[in-house]
C-alpha positions as CSV (number, residue, x, y, z in Angstrom):
1,M,10.0,363.7,155.9
2,P,12.0,363.3,152.5
3,N,11.0,360.5,149.9
4,L,12.7,357.5,151.7
5,P,13.1,353.9,150.2
6,T,10.2,351.7,150.8
7,Y,10.6,348.6,153.0
8,V,8.8,345.4,154.3
9,L,9.6,343.4,157.3
10,V,9.6,339.7,158.1
11,T,9.7,338.6,161.7
12,P,10.1,334.7,162.5
13,A,8.5,334.2,165.9
14,R,8.4,331.1,168.0
15,N,6.5,331.0,171.3
16,E,7.2,334.8,171.7
17,E,3.9,335.5,173.7
18,A,5.6,337.5,176.4
19,M,7.7,339.7,173.8
20,I,5.9,340.1,170.5
21,E,3.5,342.6,171.7
22,G,6.0,345.2,172.4
23,T,7.6,344.6,169.2
24,I,4.3,344.8,167.2
25,R,3.6,348.3,169.2
26,S,7.0,349.4,168.2
27,V,6.3,348.7,164.6
28,I,3.0,350.3,164.4
29,A,4.4,353.4,166.2
30,Q,6.8,354.0,163.3
31,T,7.0,357.4,161.6
32,V,7.6,355.5,158.3
33,L,5.6,352.3,158.2
34,P,6.4,349.2,156.2
35,L,4.4,348.4,153.1
36,R,3.7,344.9,154.6
37,W,4.7,343.0,157.6
38,V,5.0,339.2,157.5
39,I,5.2,337.6,161.0
40,V,6.0,333.9,160.6
41,S,4.9,331.9,163.4
42,D,7.3,329.1,163.3
43,G,5.3,326.3,164.9
44,S,4.3,328.4,168.0
45,T,2.5,326.4,170.5
46,D,1.7,329.4,172.8
47,R,-0.5,332.6,172.4
48,T,1.6,334.1,169.7
49,D,-0.7,333.3,166.8
50,E,-3.8,334.7,168.8
51,I,-1.7,338.0,169.6
52,V,-0.6,338.5,165.9
53,R,-4.3,337.8,164.7
54,S,-5.6,340.6,167.0
55,Y,-3.2,343.0,165.6
56,S,-3.7,341.9,161.7
57,A,-7.3,342.2,162.0
58,Q,-6.9,346.1,162.8
59,Y,-3.9,346.7,160.4
60,E,-4.3,345.4,157.1
61,W,-0.6,345.7,156.3
62,I,0.1,343.0,159.1
63,E,0.0,339.4,158.1
64,L,0.4,336.2,160.0
65,L,2.1,333.1,158.2
66,R,1.8,329.8,160.2
67,M,4.7,327.3,159.7
68,P,4.3,323.6,160.6
69,E,5.2,322.7,164.3
70,R,8.6,321.2,164.9
71,T,10.0,319.6,168.1
72,E,13.1,321.8,168.5
73,R,14.4,325.5,168.5
74,H,17.1,326.2,166.1
75,F,18.3,329.0,163.9
76,G,17.7,326.9,160.6
77,G,14.1,327.1,161.4
78,K,14.5,330.9,161.8
79,A,16.1,330.9,158.2
80,R,13.3,328.8,156.6
81,A,10.6,330.9,158.5
82,F,12.3,334.3,157.2
83,N,12.7,332.8,153.5
84,A,9.0,331.9,153.6
85,G,7.9,335.3,154.7
86,K,10.0,336.8,152.0
87,A,8.5,334.7,149.4
88,L,5.1,336.2,150.3
89,L,6.3,339.5,149.6
90,D,8.4,339.1,146.3
91,H,5.6,340.4,144.2
92,L,5.7,343.6,146.1
93,S,7.7,346.8,144.7
94,Y,10.1,347.6,147.7
95,D,13.5,348.9,148.1
96,A,14.6,347.2,151.4
97,I,13.5,344.2,153.6
98,A,14.5,343.8,157.4
99,S,14.5,340.6,159.4
100,L,13.3,341.6,162.6
101,D,13.2,339.5,166.1
102,A,10.1,339.2,168.0
103,D,11.7,340.3,171.1
104,L,12.7,343.9,170.5
105,T,11.4,347.4,171.1
106,F,12.7,350.6,169.6
107,E,12.0,354.4,169.0
108,S,9.5,355.6,166.6
109,G,12.2,356.8,164.0
110,Y,14.1,353.6,163.9
111,F,13.4,352.3,160.5
112,A,13.5,355.8,159.0
113,Y,16.9,356.1,160.4
114,L,18.0,352.9,158.6
115,L,16.4,353.9,155.6
116,E,18.2,357.3,155.5
117,K,21.6,355.4,155.6
118,L,20.6,353.0,152.7
119,D,19.5,355.9,150.8
120,A,22.5,358.2,151.4
121,D,25.1,355.2,150.4
122,P,23.9,353.0,147.3
123,R,27.0,350.7,148.1
124,L,25.5,349.7,151.3
125,G,23.7,346.5,151.2
126,L,22.9,345.6,154.8
127,V,22.5,347.9,157.7
128,G,21.6,347.8,161.4
129,T,22.1,349.2,164.9
130,P,23.5,347.9,168.2
131,Y,21.1,346.4,170.8
132,V,21.0,347.0,174.6
133,E,20.0,344.1,176.7
134,A,17.1,344.6,179.4
135,S,20.0,344.1,181.8
136,G,21.8,347.2,180.5
137,E,24.5,345.4,178.8
138,T,25.4,346.8,175.4
139,F,26.7,344.9,172.3
140,D,30.4,344.7,172.4
141,Y,32.3,345.7,169.4
142,E,35.7,344.8,170.5
143,F,37.2,342.3,168.1
144,V,33.8,342.7,166.1
145,S,33.9,345.0,163.4
146,I,31.5,348.0,163.0
147,E,30.8,346.2,159.6
148,H,29.1,343.4,161.8
149,V,25.4,343.9,161.7
150,S,23.6,342.0,164.4
151,G,20.9,339.5,163.5
152,A,18.4,340.9,165.9
153,C,17.6,343.3,163.1
154,Q,19.1,343.3,159.7
155,M,17.9,345.8,156.9
156,F,18.9,344.6,153.5
157,R,18.7,346.6,150.2
158,R,16.6,344.4,147.9
159,A,19.3,343.8,145.4
160,C,21.8,342.7,148.2
161,I,19.3,339.9,149.7
162,E,18.3,338.6,146.2
163,Q,22.0,338.4,145.4
164,I,23.1,336.4,148.4
165,G,19.8,334.2,148.1
166,G,18.2,335.1,151.4
167,Y,19.3,333.2,154.7
168,S,21.0,329.7,154.6
169,P,19.1,327.3,156.8
170,V,22.2,326.4,159.1
171,K,21.2,324.7,162.5
172,G,22.7,326.1,165.4
173,G,23.0,329.6,164.5
174,T,25.5,332.2,162.2
175,I,22.7,332.6,159.6
176,D,23.0,336.4,160.0
177,C,26.6,336.2,160.0
178,I,26.7,334.3,156.7
179,A,24.3,336.6,155.0
180,E,26.4,339.6,156.3
181,L,29.7,337.9,155.1
182,T,28.5,336.7,151.9
183,A,27.1,340.5,151.1
184,R,30.6,341.8,151.6
185,M,32.3,339.0,149.6
186,K,30.2,340.0,146.8
187,G,31.0,343.8,147.1
188,W,28.4,345.4,149.2
189,R,29.0,347.5,152.2
190,T,27.5,346.4,155.6
191,R,27.5,348.6,158.5
192,T,26.2,348.9,162.0
193,F,25.3,352.7,162.9
194,T,25.6,353.4,166.5
195,D,23.6,356.5,167.0
196,M,20.3,354.4,167.6
197,T,19.7,351.1,169.5
198,T,17.2,348.7,170.0
199,L,16.2,347.2,173.4
200,H,16.6,343.5,173.4
201,H,14.3,342.0,176.0
202,R,15.8,338.3,176.1
203,Q,19.6,338.1,176.8
204,M,21.2,337.0,173.3
205,G,21.4,333.3,173.2
206,T,19.7,332.4,176.5
207,A,16.5,331.1,175.0
208,Q,17.8,327.6,175.9
209,R,20.8,328.1,178.3
210,G,22.1,330.1,181.1
211,P,24.4,333.0,180.7
212,L,27.8,331.0,180.7
213,G,26.1,328.3,178.7
214,A,25.3,331.0,176.2
215,R,29.1,332.1,176.1
216,F,30.1,328.7,175.5
217,H,27.6,328.5,172.7
218,T,29.1,331.7,171.3
219,G,32.4,330.2,171.2
220,K,31.2,327.3,169.4
221,M,29.4,329.7,166.8
222,D,32.7,331.6,166.6
223,Y,34.2,328.5,165.2
224,V,31.3,327.7,163.0
225,K,31.4,331.1,161.3
226,G,35.1,331.0,160.4
227,N,37.1,332.7,163.1
228,S,40.8,331.9,162.8
229,M,42.6,330.5,165.8
230,L,44.7,333.8,166.0
231,W,41.8,335.9,165.8
232,Q,39.9,333.8,168.8
233,F,42.9,333.9,171.0
234,F,43.0,337.7,170.9
235,R,39.2,337.8,171.2
236,V,39.5,335.3,174.3
237,L,41.9,337.4,175.9
238,Y,39.9,340.5,175.6
239,Q,36.6,338.7,177.0
240,L,38.8,337.7,180.1
241,T,38.7,341.3,181.2
242,Q,34.8,341.6,180.9
243,K,32.6,340.8,183.8
244,P,32.1,338.2,185.0
245,Y,35.9,338.3,185.0
246,M,38.0,335.2,183.6
247,L,34.6,333.1,183.3
248,R,33.2,334.6,180.3
249,G,36.4,334.8,178.4
250,L,37.1,331.0,179.4
251,A,33.7,329.7,178.3
252,I,34.1,331.5,174.9
253,G,37.4,329.9,174.7
254,A,36.2,326.4,175.7
255,G,33.5,326.6,173.3
256,Y,35.6,327.2,170.5
257,L,38.2,324.7,171.4
258,S,35.5,322.2,171.7
259,S,34.4,322.7,168.2
260,V,38.1,322.4,167.2
261,L,38.7,319.2,168.8
262,R,35.5,317.8,167.7
263,H,36.4,318.7,163.9
264,V,32.9,320.4,163.7
265,E,31.9,321.2,160.1
266,R,32.0,324.5,159.0
267,P,29.1,325.6,156.8
268,L,30.8,328.3,155.0
269,A,31.7,327.8,151.4
270,P,35.6,327.3,151.0
271,E,35.9,331.1,149.3
272,L,33.8,332.5,152.0
273,L,36.0,330.9,154.7
274,Q,39.1,332.3,153.1
275,F,37.3,335.8,152.9
276,V,36.8,335.7,156.4
277,Y,40.5,334.9,157.3
278,R,41.6,337.6,154.9
279,E,39.3,340.2,156.7
280,Q,40.6,339.3,160.2
281,R,44.3,339.3,159.1
282,A,43.7,342.8,157.9
283,R,41.7,344.0,161.1
284,L,44.4,342.5,163.2
285,K,47.0,344.2,161.5
286,A,45.2,347.6,161.2
287,K,44.8,347.3,165.3
288,F,48.1,346.5,166.3
289,M,49.8,348.7,163.8
290,G,47.5,351.6,165.1
291,R,48.7,350.8,168.6
292,A,52.4,350.9,167.7
293,W,52.0,353.9,165.9
294,Q,50.2,355.4,169.0
295,G,53.1,354.6,171.2
296,M,55.6,356.0,169.0
297,N,53.7,359.3,167.9
298,G,50.5,359.7,169.4
299,P,47.1,358.8,167.8
300,G,47.6,357.7,164.3
301,P,45.5,357.2,160.9
302,Q,45.0,353.6,161.7
303,D,44.6,353.7,165.5
304,K,40.9,352.7,165.6
305,P,39.1,349.7,167.4
306,L,38.1,346.6,165.2
307,G,34.4,347.9,165.8
């Protein structure tokens, strides 16, 4: 194993007794172990703390940080938990830090794989992989660029996370997207590498709502994270073709439209919102120019999906 960058982990966890042991076992089995892993119990009221303590007693590099109890589950809490865990690690000398959800499992070479990608390109500030749902559904990159890195596991170069200031505590979601967009706006490359995946044991967005409710919430978050109406129109058209047919796309479209009609505040700074618009215009142009080229001449240099 070549000399790879060193890394640390932070896992925000709230009432994850059913999932977190699998995640812990996956990390313990890694071919390249983290220097330190802070598991932040964000006001858990189940056996999460007990499970983490049983492992931290065996592995000195695992640490439990307990946050005060709170009455509701929201992503602003996840951001604060991550930032609190990161603060405990700031005194260490490390090259990369990963935010790791408490409901994932993955292969023993997973973090070595991500570190190799960071090591190969100093311009990369954020890397990750797709996830596969326990149902077998994979993350869909149509109308989502390969530059998008899922919040399930995001590995940042230390210089990048420090430049963007960690996660912004936005209630309702999009903390991972805001971090990713901010990184690109500041000149870093972000990238998902598809040769490896994680297994996600809770369907994304269903901790508090059913599958269609999760899609409606996805549409609301699409608005919050800055998707333009033109971009969202084509996104909904595509989602109409995915199972469950029609319902999935309609739910996403309804969620977005509800936010538009209610004039929901977007947490993105004006310069970041403009950056999102510019990226989306460029990707739509590249996508449809590529298809036009293919129709006339066969596959062309811009004929590639958005993700």
